[in-house]
N, C-alpha and C positions, 0 to 999 in steps of 0.2 A: 023832468024826466030825461030830456035830451042831454042836459049837462051830466046827469048821473051816468047815462049810457056812455057818453064820451070819456068820462073819467074811468069807467070800468074798462073800456076798450084800451085806453092808454096804459092802465095797470097791467092788463093781459099782455100787451106788447112788450112792456118793460120786463115782465117776468120771463117771457120767451127769450128776449135778447140776453138777459142776464144768465138764463139757463144755458143758452147756446155758448156763451163765453165761458161759463163754468165747465161745461163738458169739453170745450175746445182746449182748456188749460189742464186737463186731467190725463195722466198716463194710464191707459187701460187697454185691455184686450177688446178688440172689435170682433175678431173671429178666432176661435169658435166661441159661441155663447156659453157662459158658465153653466155647467150641468148637462151639456149636450150629450146625447147618446151617439157613440161612434161605432161603426162596424169594424170588427177585428180585421186587420189587413188594410184598412183605409189609410191613405196618405192625407194627413191633416195639416192644413195651412194655418199658421199662426200669424195674425195681423194685429198690429198695435195702433192706437191713436197716440201720437206723440205731441206733447205741448209745443216743442220746438223742432224744426226740421234738422237743425245741426246737432249731431251727437258725436261723442268720442267712440263709444262702443255700446253694444247691447248684448248681454249675456243671457241666453235662454236655457232654462233648466226644466227637467221633468222629474218629479218626485225628489227634488233637491239635487239631482245630478245634472251637471252642465252637459248639454249636447251640441250647442252651437254658439259661436260668438261672431257678431257682425259689427261692421263699422258704418252702417247706414241704416235707414229706416225701412228697408225692404222686408217683405214677408219671409218666413222660413217654413220648412215642412218637416214633420216627423212621421216616421213609419210606425204604426201601432204594433206591428209584428215584433218590433224590437223591444217593446215594453210590456207586452202581455195584456191580459184581461183585467178589468176592474177600474176603480177610480184612479185617474192620473192627475196629479197636481201640476199645474203649469205656472211658471214664473218667468218674468223678464226684468232684468236689472239694467237700468239705463244710466250711463255715465256721460255727463255733459257739463262743460264749463266748471269743472272742479266739484260738481255735485253729483249725487246719485239718487235715483228714484226706482221704485219697483212696482210692478203690476202682477196680479194673481188671477188665475182662472182654474177651472178643472173640467174634465170630461169623464164620461163613463164609457169604457171600451167593452163591447159585448159581442158574443159570437152570433153566427146566423141562427135562424130558427131551428130548433131540434126536430128530428124526425119522430113522429108520434107512432106508438105501437099499441095495439090491443093484444089479446092472448087467446090461445086455444088450449084447453086442457087435453093432454095426450094420455097421461096415466095418473092414477091416484093411489097413494100408498098410505098405510097407517102411520101415525105420528103420536108420540107420547104426549098426551094432553096435560101432563104435569111438567113438561119441559119448557122453561122460560127461555126460548131459543135466542142466543146472542151470536153465535158463530156456527157456520155450516160449511163442510167441505166433503166432496166425494173423491175417493181415490181407490183404485184397484178393487172395486166391488164393495167397499166399506164406506158408510157415511160417518163422518166425524162431526161431533156436535158439542158445543159448550152451552150450558144452561146457567142462567144468572139467579140473582136474589141472595141476600145475606142469609147465612145459615143453611142454604140449599144449593149453593153453586157446585157444579161438577163438570168434568170433561169426560166424554164417553165415545165409544165406538158403537155404532148402531147398525143392525141388519135392515137394509132398505125394504125388503119384502114384508117384514113383520113389524118394524118399528121398535123392536126390543133391543135393549142394550146388551151388547156382547161383552163389554168391558167398561168399567168406569172408575173414576177417582174423584173423591170429594175434596173441595178446597176448605181451608180453615174458615170458620164461621165469620171471621172479620172481613173476608174478601167477597166481592161481587164479581163473578166471572162475566167477561164481555166477549168480544170477538176473538177468533183464533184462526191460525193458518198452519199449513204444513210446509216446513222448510227442510228438504232432503229427508233425513231420518228423524227429524225433531218436530214437535208441535209447539208452537208459541201461542200462549194464551194471555190476553190482556185482562186486567182488572179495571173496574170503573173509576173510582176516586182514590184508590190506594196507591197510585203512582208507581206501580210495579207490574212487570210482565213475567210470567213463569214459563220455563222451557221444560218440556217433557220428552222422554224417549217415546217414539211413535209406537213401538212394539208393545211395551209393557206399561206405558203411562206413568212411569216413575219420573219424578222431578229431577232434572239434572242441572238446572241453572235458573238465573233470573236476571233482570236488568231494570233500571229505573227509566222513567220518561224524561224527555228534555223540556222544550217549551210547551208541548201539548200535555197539559196536566191530567186530562181524563182519557180513559181508554174506551173506545166505542167499537169500531170495526177494524179488521186486519186481513190483508191478503198478501200474496207473494207473486212477483212477476218473473221469477227465475233468477233475478239478480238482487233485488231489494224488496224489503217488506214495505207495504203501503198501509198507513194507519189513518183512521179518522178519529176526531175527538168531539163530534157533535156540532162543530162549526161548519163553515164552507171551505175548510182547508183539508188537503191531503198531505200527509207527512211521509217522507221517504226515509226508511231506516236501514242502517247497515244490517245485512242478513246474518252476520256472525256476532256482532256486538249489541245490536239493538239501538245504537246511537242514531239520533236524528241528524240527517245530512242535508236535507233541503225540504222545502214544502211548496205547494202551489195552491192558489185560490180557485174555487170552482164557481163558474157562472153559466147561466143560460141566457136566452135572449131578453129575459125580464130583469136580470140582475143576479145577485149572489144567491146560491142555493145552499141554505143552511141545514143543519141537523142531518148531515151525512152519517149513516150508521153502518150496518153490516156491509161488507165488501166482498167482491169476487173478481178475480182477474180473468178475462175471457178474450182470447184472440187480440191482445194488444190494448184492450179497453178495460176500464174499471166500472163494474156494475155496482151501484150503491143504493141500498134502501134509504128513503127519506123518512126519518122518524115521524110517526103519527100520520103518515100518508100512505095510501095504497099505491105507491109509485116507486118504481126503480128508475134511476137515471143512468145513462151510459156516458161515461166521461173519457175524454182523451187525456191521459195522464201527462202528456207533454205540454199541453196548453191550458188545461183546466176547463176546457169548453165542454158543455153538455151537448152531445151529438144526438142522443136519443132519449126518449121518455116512454116507459112502459106503464100503461094504466091497468092496474089489476083490481079495480073496484068490482065487487060482486063475486070474486073468485071463491071466497070462503065466508059463509054467513052462519055456519052451524054452531048454535049455542054460544055465540060470541058475547063476552062481557063488555060493559061500557068502557072499561079501562083495562090496561095490561093485556091487550089482545092484538098488538100491532103486527102487521106484516114485518117479518124480520128473519132472514135466512135465505141465502142464495148459494147454490152449489152447482157445479158444472162437471159433467162427465166428458173430459177432453177427448177420450177415444171414440165414444159413441155420439158425441155432440148432443148430449141431453142437458137441458136446463131444469133445475129443481128449485122450488121456492116453498117456504112455509112461514109460520109465525109463532109468536109467543102463546103457549098453551093451546095451540091448534091440535085437533085430533087427526089432521090430514096433512100430508106432504104431497105437492103437486109437481108433475113433470109437465112443462108447458112449451108451447111453440109460439113465437112472436108473429103477430099479424100486422103488417104495415097499414097505416091509415092515411 
């Protein structure tokens, strides 16, 4: 028994020694740990374990882009504000004695905790319970709304007080209407999977143009910030479109303190922020369109329970009265539209 114990102890020591030698001879990131969550704005130190102290150069890259080259084994620092939110791939290529080696790591850069809000219902208005609401916007006393579904899609002007359509236009049966927004004297309406948006005259709802999508193949939500249109496609990205041509010019990924916020749907631009429904959740997130950070989260659970079906009844529709500072919300096939006030939690 004693001999067996001694042999076992010797084997354990040998494994430990060999393991230490193996690790010592490996080029790898010591700091930060792979997959570590980093706060946006943090200065992150990159430290490597070098097999040899003598190096010719070390080339550090983030997402494949070189950001610093050193000729020693000292640490380097990168500013997360320069690279934005989300997964950041780190690499370090080492040149020494005519050879090269490379180490990899990654971090997740996330924003601070979002402010949580509840709600208070200020007013309740009738809403067409046959309207499969996809886009909603209020302007100069009129509610503009797009309603989806194949063979039933339409764009309409609605009287807020009665919920009745003042004017409407039907889409061809092969199109599924999605989000819409007003750009000057035009209305721009997305379609779901048909890869096309239609442009209408705001006064008479006659179609005056169209454009195709770019890399975002589906149409979900749409809003206008006064310079660009902002589009969602059901992912965690917002796309910025040229207001005149509809061409995609850039995009940004949206994250909260937990990670990517997927299924962004109907959008509204309010005081510099993008308010977005999250599909199949009773939640609206408030996004900084410059960084993609979710700064606020509105929990609307329990606001509408009247004769709700198990499917096709999602919260979807955000409109804002910029003059009177009123916030409106509704949903698909809801019989009511609500004016609400946010309550900080």
